[in-house]
C-alpha positions in Angstrom: 225.5 56.6 28.8 226.0 53.4 26.9 224.1 52.3 23.6 224.0 49.0 24.4 221.1 47.2 23.0 219.2 43.6 22.9 221.5 43.4 19.6 224.7 43.5 21.8 223.6 40.1 23.6 226.3 37.5 22.6 225.6 34.2 21.0 224.1 31.8 23.5 223.9 28.5 21.6 224.3 25.6 23.8 223.6 27.7 27.0 220.4 27.1 29.3 218.2 30.1 30.9 215.7 29.9 33.2 213.6 33.1 33.3 210.7 33.1 36.3 207.5 35.2 35.0 208.6 34.4 31.5 205.1 34.8 30.1 204.6 38.4 30.2 206.5 41.8 30.5 210.0 41.8 31.1 210.4 38.0 31.4 209.1 37.7 28.2 210.8 40.0 26.4 214.3 38.6 27.9 212.8 35.2 26.8 212.4 36.2 23.3 216.0 37.9 23.3 217.5 34.5 24.9 216.0 32.5 22.4 217.0 34.4 19.3 220.6 34.2 20.6 220.6 30.5 20.4 220.0 29.8 24.4 217.5 27.0 25.4 214.7 28.7 27.8 213.2 27.4 30.3 210.0 29.6 30.6 209.1 29.2 34.6 205.2 30.6 34.8 202.7 30.1 37.4 199.9 29.9 34.7 200.5 27.2 32.1 197.8 28.5 29.6 199.5 32.0 29.7 203.0 30.4 29.2 201.6 28.7 26.3 200.5 31.7 24.7 203.4 33.2 25.0 205.5 30.6 23.8 203.2 30.6 20.9 203.9 34.2 20.6 207.8 34.0 20.5 207.8 31.3 18.1 205.9 33.6 15.7 209.1 35.7 15.2 211.6 33.1 16.3 210.5 30.1 14.7 213.7 28.0 15.7 213.0 29.0 19.5 214.0 26.2 21.8 211.5 26.5 24.5 210.2 24.4 27.6 207.5 25.6 29.7 207.4 24.5 33.1 204.8 25.2 36.3 206.2 27.4 38.9 204.2 29.0 41.8 206.7 31.2 43.7 203.6 31.7 46.2 204.0 27.8 47.2 207.2 26.5 48.0 206.1 22.7 47.2 205.9 24.3 43.7 209.3 25.6 43.9 210.7 22.4 45.0 208.9 20.2 42.4 210.3 22.7 39.7 213.7 22.1 40.6 213.4 18.6 40.9 211.9 18.6 37.6 214.9 20.8 36.3 217.5 18.8 38.0 216.1 15.7 36.0 215.5 17.0 32.8 218.7 19.2 32.7 222.5 18.6 33.1 223.3 22.4 32.8 222.6 26.0 33.8 224.1 28.9 32.7 222.0 31.4 33.5 218.9 32.0 36.2 217.0 35.3 36.2 214.8 35.9 39.4 212.3 38.0 38.0 208.8 37.2 38.3 207.2 39.3 41.1 204.0 41.0 42.3 203.8 44.9 42.9 201.6 46.5 45.6 198.8 44.5 46.2 196.7 44.1 49.3 198.0 42.2 52.1 197.7 38.1 51.2 199.4 35.1 52.4 201.0 32.4 50.2 200.1 28.7 50.7 202.9 28.7 53.5 201.5 31.5 55.4 204.1 34.4 54.3 202.8 38.0 53.1 202.7 37.7 49.6 205.0 39.8 48.1 207.9 39.0 50.7 207.1 35.4 49.6 206.8 35.7 46.3 209.4 38.3 45.4 212.2 37.0 47.8 211.6 33.8 49.6 210.1 32.0 46.8 213.2 33.1 44.4 215.6 32.7 47.8 214.5 29.0 48.0 214.3 28.5 44.0 218.2 29.7 43.9 219.3 27.4 47.0 218.0 24.4 45.1 219.1 25.3 41.5 222.7 26.7 42.8 224.0 22.9 42.4 223.6 22.7 38.8 224.4 26.6 38.3 227.8 25.7 40.2 228.4 22.7 38.8 228.0 23.8 35.0 231.3 24.4 33.2 232.5 27.8 32.6 231.1 31.2 33.7 227.5 31.1 35.0 225.3 33.7 36.5 222.5 34.2 38.9 220.5 37.8 38.3 218.2 39.0 40.5 215.7 41.8 39.3 214.9 44.5 42.3 213.3 47.7 41.7 214.6 51.6 42.2 211.8 51.5 45.0 214.2 49.6 46.8 215.7 52.8 48.4 212.3 53.1 50.1 212.8 49.9 51.9 213.6 48.8 55.4 213.4 45.3 56.9 211.2 45.4 59.5 212.5 41.9 60.7 210.0 42.1 64.0 207.1 42.3 61.5 208.2 40.7 58.2 205.0 39.5 57.3 203.3 42.9 57.7 200.9 41.3 60.2 200.6 44.3 62.6 201.0 47.0 59.9 200.7 46.5 56.5 201.2 49.1 53.7 201.5 47.5 50.3 203.8 50.1 48.9 206.3 49.5 51.8 205.9 45.7 52.0 206.6 45.7 48.4 209.9 48.3 48.9 211.0 45.5 51.5 210.7 42.9 49.2 212.7 44.7 46.6 215.3 45.7 49.3 215.6 41.6 49.9 216.0 40.8 46.3 219.3 43.3 46.7 220.7 42.1 49.9 220.2 38.6 48.4 222.1 39.2 45.5 225.0 41.0 47.2 225.0 38.5 50.3 225.7 35.7 47.6 228.5 37.6 45.8 230.4 38.0 49.2 229.7 34.0 50.1 230.9 33.1 46.9 233.9 35.2 47.2 234.7 33.5 50.6 234.1 30.4 49.3 236.6 30.7 46.3 233.7 30.4 43.8 234.8 32.5 40.8 233.1 31.3 38.2 229.3 31.8 39.4 228.0 35.5 39.4 225.5 37.2 41.6 224.0 40.5 39.7 221.2 42.7 41.0 219.1 44.3 38.3 216.3 46.8 38.0 214.0 47.9 34.9 213.7 51.5 35.6 209.8 52.7 35.0 208.9 49.9 32.2 205.3 49.8 31.0 203.9 46.2 31.9 201.1 44.8 33.8 203.0 44.6 37.0 201.8 48.7 37.8 197.9 47.1 36.9 197.8 44.2 39.6 197.8 46.2 42.6 194.8 48.4 41.3 193.3 45.3 40.0 193.4 43.3 42.9 192.3 46.3 45.5 189.2 47.2 43.1 190.6 50.8 42.6 189.4 51.7 39.4 191.3 55.5 39.7 194.6 53.8 40.6 194.4 51.4 37.7 193.5 53.9 35.0 196.4 56.4 36.5 198.7 53.5 36.5 197.8 52.8 32.7 198.0 56.6 31.9 201.6 56.8 33.7 202.3 53.9 31.6 201.2 55.5 28.4 202.9 58.8 29.3 205.9 58.5 31.3 207.0 54.6 31.2 209.7 53.3 28.7 208.7 50.1 26.7 208.9 46.6 28.2 211.7 46.0 25.4 214.0 48.9 26.9 212.8 47.7 30.1 214.1 43.9 29.5 217.8 45.4 28.7 219.2 45.7 32.7 218.3 41.9 32.8 219.8 41.0 29.6 222.9 43.0 30.2 223.4 41.7 33.4 222.8 38.1 32.5 225.0 38.4 29.4 227.6 41.4 29.1 231.3 40.4 29.5 231.4 43.9 31.3 229.4 42.8 34.3 231.1 41.8 37.5 229.7 39.9 40.5 228.1 42.0 43.3 227.2 44.8 40.7 223.7 46.5 40.1 222.7 47.0 36.6 219.9 49.7 35.7 218.9 52.3 32.9 221.3 55.2 32.8 218.4 57.8 31.7 216.7 60.3 33.7 216.7 59.3 37.5 217.6 55.8 36.6 214.0 55.5 35.0 214.6 54.8 31.4 217.3 54.5 28.7 220.3 51.9 28.0 221.7 49.6 30.9 224.7 50.3 33.1 226.3 50.1 36.3 223.9 51.2 38.9 224.0 52.6 42.4 222.1 51.0 45.0 221.3 52.3 48.7 223.4 51.9 51.4 221.0 49.9 53.0 221.2 47.4 50.2 225.0 47.2 50.9 224.5 46.5 54.7 226.6 42.9 55.1 225.4 42.6 59.0 221.0 43.0 57.5 222.0 40.9 54.2 223.5 37.9 56.7 220.2 38.3 59.0 218.1 38.1 56.0 219.6 35.2 54.6 219.6 33.0 58.1 215.7 34.3 58.5 215.3 33.1 54.8 216.9 29.8 55.4 214.9 29.1 58.8 211.5 30.4 56.8 211.6 28.3 53.7 213.3 25.3 55.5 216.1 25.4 52.8 219.7 25.3 53.4 221.7 27.2 50.8 224.7 25.4 50.4 227.7 26.6 48.1 230.0 23.8 48.4 
């Protein structure tokens, strides 16, 4: 097992990092570390009020933190477009894009464009965001990275292309697993396409946090009104989960470690991949399936009306 910690993140002065879901949980912890190491962090948050609170919290411990708050609702592709347009107008470079935000095991709902929310937010929103920010990522001098956060539960996932939106048959955990499998299929397909295009200075890396205590686990029980599930989730976080600080380490490692290569998958190296310091993890065989990944890429372009152009 590695002994890599946030202290090993290199100096990031002069770097620009975008973190989705930066106001809480793993995104908040990663943002604070990026800022401590000198990066300018664009905090992409659905709620500007919660984003403002998070910025204030970070500046209490990192007084010189260079932070920008921008509104991004991944459940609305119009919001994704506005965020990307504003970013391009205000920033000339992008060194790391962290696709981190997400929802987990919620009752079936739909995004602004009518997609099942877990698939729409966790995958389609990030796919469209990545496509729109990619030209800046590609054109920034030096090595740049796109990190996509998944979950160990991607191993449960299967791509139901004939019912992607769960209109005929919906299970909140199956939908979550499918969205997290989609994250890795995207990350690895992007790596393949970068290689085919001869682009070797942009890295596409997948990561997962293990079992980390964040509010993510509580959103599903809150949305469904299940008091029992809510308190079971809180108890699980208290007894079994590692801290959000530890859960953010795979994201930080994937985003900054010189040992990481494009197409790799980073996760905790401890018990069952649920906790511990980060290192290279092994995804499911389904996550590495190039035919499924290519099909998902095409479907994602069609659904989001976004062409992901590498050149």
